[in-house]
C-alpha positions in Angstrom: -17.1 -0.3 3.6 -16.6 1.9 0.9 -18.7 5.0 1.1 -19.4 6.6 -2.3 -18.8 10.2 -1.7 -15.8 12.7 -2.0 -14.9 15.8 -0.6 -14.0 18.8 -2.6 -10.3 19.7 -3.2 -8.2 21.4 -0.9 -6.7 24.6 -2.4 -3.4 24.3 -4.0 -0.5 25.8 -2.6 2.2 27.1 -4.6 4.1 30.4 -4.7 7.0 31.6 -6.9 8.5 33.3 -3.9 11.7 31.4 -2.7 10.4 31.8 0.9 8.1 29.5 2.9 4.6 30.7 2.2 1.6 31.0 4.6 -1.7 29.3 3.4 -5.0 30.9 4.8 -6.0 27.4 5.8 -2.6 26.2 7.3 -2.9 25.7 11.0 0.5 26.8 11.3 2.8 29.4 9.7 6.0 27.5 8.9 8.0 31.0 8.6 6.9 31.8 12.3 7.5 28.4 13.9 9.6 28.4 16.9 12.0 25.9 15.4 12.2 27.1 12.0 15.2 29.4 11.0 13.5 32.7 9.4 16.8 33.2 7.0 16.3 29.6 5.2 13.6 29.0 2.8 13.3 25.5 4.0 14.2 22.9 6.9 15.1 19.3 7.3 12.8 16.6 9.0 13.2 12.8 9.1 10.5 10.5 8.9 9.3 8.7 12.2 7.0 6.1 13.6 5.5 3.2 11.8 4.6 3.1 8.2 4.8 7.0 7.3 3.5 7.8 3.8 3.9 10.5 1.3 0.8 11.7 -0.6 0.8 13.3 -4.2 -1.3 16.4 -3.1 -3.5 18.0 -0.6 -6.4 16.6 -1.7 -8.6 14.4 0.7 -11.5 12.1 1.0 -12.6 9.5 3.6 -9.7 7.1 2.6 -7.2 9.9 3.1 -5.2 11.8 -0.1 -3.8 9.6 -3.1 -0.7 8.0 -1.4 2.6 8.0 -3.5 4.5 5.7 -1.3 5.1 4.4 2.1 8.4 5.2 3.7 10.9 3.9 6.2 11.9 5.6 9.1 14.9 8.5 9.5 14.4 9.5 5.7 15.6 12.7 5.3 12.9 15.4 3.6 13.2 19.0 2.8 10.2 20.8 4.1 9.2 24.3 2.4 5.6 24.7 3.0 2.6 23.9 5.3 -1.0 23.2 4.9 -3.1 22.3 7.9 -1.6 19.0 9.1 0.8 18.3 6.2 4.0 19.7 5.2 4.9 20.2 1.6 8.4 18.6 0.8 10.6 19.0 -2.2 11.9 15.6 -3.3 13.8 16.7 -6.2 13.8 20.0 -8.5 11.0 19.0 -10.2 8.8 16.7 -7.7 7.0 17.5 -4.5 5.0 15.7 -2.2 2.9 15.8 1.0 3.5 14.4 4.3 1.8 14.4 7.6 3.5 16.6 10.3 2.9 13.8 12.7 5.0 11.5 10.7 8.3 13.5 10.7 10.5 15.1 13.4 12.9 18.1 12.9 16.5 17.3 12.0 18.6 20.4 13.1 21.7 18.6 13.2 22.0 17.7 9.3 23.1 20.3 6.8 21.7 20.0 3.5 24.1 19.2 0.5 23.7 20.3 -3.1 23.8 16.5 -4.3 23.8 13.0 -3.0 25.5 10.4 -4.6 24.8 6.4 -5.0 28.0 4.1 -5.3 28.3 0.5 -5.5 25.3 -2.0 -6.0 24.9 -5.7 -5.1 22.3 -8.1 -6.5 22.1 -11.3 -4.5 19.4 -14.0 -3.1 19.1 -16.0 0.1 17.1 -19.1 0.5 13.7 -17.1 0.3 14.2 -13.6 -1.4 16.3 -11.6 -3.7 17.8 -8.2 -2.9 19.4 -5.3 -4.5 21.5 -3.2 -2.4 22.5 0.4 -3.2 24.9 2.5 -1.2 23.8 6.2 -0.9 25.0 9.4 0.7 22.0 9.8 2.5 18.7 8.1 3.5 16.6 9.5 0.5 12.9 9.3 -0.2 11.6 6.8 -2.9 8.6 5.5 -4.7 8.1 2.2 -6.8 5.6 0.9 -9.4 4.8 -2.1 -11.2 5.5 -2.6 -14.9 3.8 -5.4 -17.1 4.8 -7.2 -20.3 7.4 -7.9 -19.3 7.1 -8.1 -15.5 9.3 -5.6 -13.4 9.6 -2.6 -11.1 10.5 0.8 -11.6 12.0 2.3 -8.4 12.9 6.0 -8.2 15.3 7.6 -5.7 14.7 11.4 -5.4 17.4 13.5 -4.9 20.1 10.9 -5.9 22.6 11.4 -8.8 24.7 8.2 -10.0 27.9 7.5 -9.2 27.7 3.9 -9.7 30.3 2.4 -11.8 29.5 -1.1 -11.3 26.8 -3.6 -10.0 27.8 -6.9 -8.5 25.6 -9.4 -9.3 26.1 -12.9 -7.4 24.1 -15.6 -9.8 22.0 -16.6 -6.6 18.8 -14.6 -7.6 15.7 -16.7 -8.7 13.0 -13.9 -9.4 15.2 -10.9 -10.7 16.3 -11.5 -14.2 18.1 -8.2 -14.9 18.9 -4.7 -13.1 20.1 -1.4 -14.4 19.8 2.4 -13.9 18.8 5.6 -15.5 19.4 8.9 -14.4 15.8 10.2 -15.5 16.7 13.5 -14.1 19.7 15.5 -12.6 18.6 14.3 -9.4 16.3 11.3 -10.0 17.9 8.0 -10.3 15.5 5.2 -11.5 16.5 1.6 -11.0 14.8 -0.9 -13.4 14.1 -4.4 -12.2 13.0 -7.2 -14.8 11.6 -10.2 -13.2 11.1 -13.7 -14.3 7.5 -14.2 -13.7 4.4 -12.4 -14.9 2.9 -12.4 -11.5 4.2 -9.8 -9.1 4.7 -11.5 -5.7 5.5 -8.4 -3.9 8.3 -6.2 -2.8 9.6 -4.2 0.0 11.7 -1.2 0.2 13.6 0.0 3.2 17.3 1.2 4.5 19.8 -0.9 6.4 19.2 0.0 9.9 22.9 0.8 10.5 23.8 2.6 7.4 22.4 4.6 4.2 22.1 1.4 1.9 18.9 1.1 0.2 17.6 -2.6 0.3 15.0 -3.7 -2.3 13.6 -7.1 -1.1 11.9 -9.0 -3.9 9.8 -11.8 -3.2 10.0 -14.9 -5.2 7.2 -17.2 -6.8 6.3 -19.4 -4.1 5.5 -23.2 -4.6 2.0 -23.1 -6.6 0.9 -26.1 -4.6 -1.9 -24.4 -2.6 -1.2 -26.6 0.6 2.3 -24.8 0.7 0.9 -21.4 0.7 0.0 -19.1 3.5 -3.2 -17.2 3.1 -3.7 -14.0 4.9 -7.5 -13.2 5.8 -8.6 -10.1 7.1 -12.1 -9.3 8.5 -12.7 -5.6 8.1 -13.4 -3.4 11.1 -13.5 -4.6 14.8 -14.2 -3.2 18.2 -15.1 0.2 18.2 -14.6 0.5 14.5 -18.1 -1.0 13.7 -18.3 -0.2 9.8 -21.6 0.0 8.4 -24.8 -1.0 9.5 -27.6 -2.8 8.0 -30.7 -0.8 6.4 -33.3 -2.8 8.1 -31.8 -5.2 10.6 -29.4 -3.0 12.0 -26.5 -5.6 12.1 -22.9 -4.1 12.1 -20.3 -4.8 9.3 -17.6 -5.8 11.9 -19.7 -8.9 13.2 -20.6 -10.1 9.8 -17.1 -9.3 8.0 -15.9 -11.7 11.0 -18.6 -14.4 10.1 -17.4 -14.4 6.4 -13.7 -14.7 7.4 -14.5 -17.6 9.8 -16.1 -19.4 7.0 -13.3 -18.9 4.4 -10.7 -19.8 7.0 -12.7 -23.0 7.8 -13.0 -23.7 4.0 -9.2 -23.2 3.3 -8.1 -25.1 6.3 -10.5 -28.2 5.1 -8.2 -28.2 1.9 -5.0 -28.1 3.9 -4.1 -24.5 3.2 -2.4 -22.5 5.9 -4.3 -19.3 7.1 -3.3 -16.4 9.3 -6.1 -14.4 10.5 -5.6 -10.5 11.2 -8.4 -10.9 14.1 -10.4 -13.7 15.2 -12.6 -12.0 17.7 -14.4 -8.6 18.2 -11.1 -6.3 18.8 -9.9 -3.0 18.1 -6.9 -3.3 15.5 -5.6 -0.3 13.7 -4.8 -0.6 10.0 -1.2 0.4 10.8 -1.2 -2.6 13.3 -2.8 -5.0 10.9 -0.4 -4.1 8.3 2.6 -4.6 10.6 1.1 -7.8 11.7 1.1 -9.0 8.0 4.6 -8.0 7.3 5.7 -10.1 10.1 3.6 -13.2 8.9 4.7 -12.6 5.5 1.9 -14.2 3.7 1.9 -15.3 -0.1 -1.5 -13.2 -0.4 -4.1 -11.3 1.5 -7.8 -11.6 1.1 -9.6 -8.7 3.2 -13.4 -9.1 3.6 -15.9 -5.9 4.1 -19.5 -5.0 3.4 -20.5 -2.0 1.4 -22.8 0.7 1.9 -24.5 3.5 0.1 -26.9 6.6 0.6 -28.6 5.4 -2.3 -30.6 2.2 -1.1 -31.0 0.8 -4.8 -27.4 0.3 -5.4 -26.4 -3.3 -4.8 -23.8 -5.7 -6.0 -20.3 -7.3 -4.9 -16.9 -5.7 -6.0 -13.4 -6.4 -5.8 -10.4 -3.7 -5.1 -6.5 -3.4 -5.9 -4.1 -0.6 -5.7 -1.0 -1.9 -7.6 -1.6 -3.2 -11.3 0.4 -6.3 -10.6 -1.7 -7.4 -8.1 -5.0 -7.0 -10.1 -5.2 -10.7 -11.6 -6.2 -12.1 -8.2 -9.2 -9.6 -7.7 -10.5 -10.2 -11.3 -10.7 -14.0 -10.5 -12.4 -13.6 -7.4 -14.6 -11.0 -8.9 -15.8 -13.4 -11.5 -16.4 -16.2 -9.3 -18.5 -13.9 -6.8 -20.7 -12.6 -9.7 -21.6 -16.3 -10.2 -23.6 -16.0 -6.9 -26.0 -13.8 -9.1 -25.0 -10.7 -7.4 -24.9 -7.4 -9.4 -21.6 -6.3 -10.7 -20.3 -3.3 -8.9 -17.1 -3.4 -10.5 -13.1 -4.3 -10.5 -11.7 -1.1 -8.9 -8.0 -0.2 -9.0 -5.9 2.6 -7.8 -7.8 1.9 -4.6 -6.6 3.8 -1.4 -7.5 1.5 1.3 -4.9 1.1 4.0 -4.6 -2.8 3.5 -4.3 -2.3 -0.3 -1.3 -0.2 0.3 1.5 -2.7 1.3 3.6 -3.6 -1.6 4.9 -7.0 0.0 2.2 -9.3 -1.3 -0.8 -9.6 -3.7 -3.7 -8.3 -2.2 -7.5 -8.4 -2.7 -10.3 -6.5 -1.0 -13.7 -8.1 -1.5 -17.0 -5.7 -0.7 -19.0 -8.6 -0.7 -22.5 -6.9 -0.9 -24.5 -3.8 0.4 -25.7 -3.6 3.7 -27.7 -0.6 2.8 -29.8 -2.8 0.2 -32.6 -4.8 1.1 -32.0 -7.6 -1.1 -28.3 -7.8 -0.4 -28.8 -7.6 3.4 -31.0 -10.4 3.6 -28.4 -12.5 1.9 -25.5 -11.2 4.2 -27.4 -12.4 7.2 -27.9 -16.0 5.6 -25.6 -18.5 6.8 -26.0 -20.4 3.9 -24.7 -17.4 1.7 -21.8 -17.0 4.0 -20.9 -20.5 3.2 -21.6 -19.8 -0.6 -19.3 -16.8 -0.6 -16.3 -18.5 1.2 -16.5 -21.3 -1.7 -16.6 -18.7 -4.5 -13.6 -16.8 -3.1 -11.8 -20.3 -2.8 -12.6 -21.1 -6.5 -11.4 -17.6 -7.5 -8.1 -18.3 -5.6 -7.8 -21.7 -7.3 -8.5 -20.0 -10.6 -6.0 -17.5 -10.2 -3.1 -20.1 -9.2 -4.1 -22.5 -11.9 -3.7 -19.4 -14.6 0.0 -19.0 -13.2 1.1 -22.5 -14.1 
């Protein structure tokens, strides 16, 4: 469910003072923290737990603040300010970010260095993926973004200065066309990756578990024969997370997303397509657990099904959502087919901050099928024939997308 409402912005925290500042809305004064040295303007932490993430600022809405990136564990960050449940961290001289306090732990053993250097790189492939490995002095934070025309990736490593004098390319890659770097700031190292296919199929950034080697895994284009593909289907909500409720019938979103997911699952399997479902019953599965399940299954793409709701009962229609620009084409094709059902056009929405739109590992499309809060849409949603028609149209949208790639 997408709720059409936004909270007011949180007060910006910035001080010209070199010491750590205290914000009136903070739940904790970092300077007075028991584990903070009062003589230092910052302290070091490391990311911890599954899928910690960085945000651009302190703003918030029901989907959380605008995310900059998900991070691996044990990444070194420099904290210099605090607001409520977040730390503000200095990524580089000119870049900052916000991270949840619950997503980091204090590192009192590591001493900060004035700079961190990169050394040798290697570009190679195995039987399924392509890789770039970059040796660094420390496990530093990063972010990535898709580029189009030509298709590629930009990966910024914050706090890194290049000392790379060679990049070994083994000739075993199939998706990576070219790799090079650019020192865009004194302490920001940018990796350029040019891809062979226009469609982005996913990438995943992590560190080698035993070293400070950054690993960038880039998925190759799979066989475009649909029977060779693995499609993941996510039925939104479940268990105690009921989602929206019907305006008249009071039916629950969690129950009907599962009905739509089951219809899509049956249709795809009848066509010989492999399917993985994040849930097949009314169970509680957190967003992080769903993302980790999907990472383990490694699907070729994901379809996540939801039902929309609005305080304005006249609002109706269908919509599709993506976060990363390279994943947009799938969402466009599915929306076009959904509109053939006679539903109003609520739009194709980008930069969407939904949890399952966040992973970079595979193309993904969130479908808000229709509005439970609208009388007309609600009647459609509860109609078993409509559920089958939706499955058919989503399948057609997938076929259109794959056909456009040939």
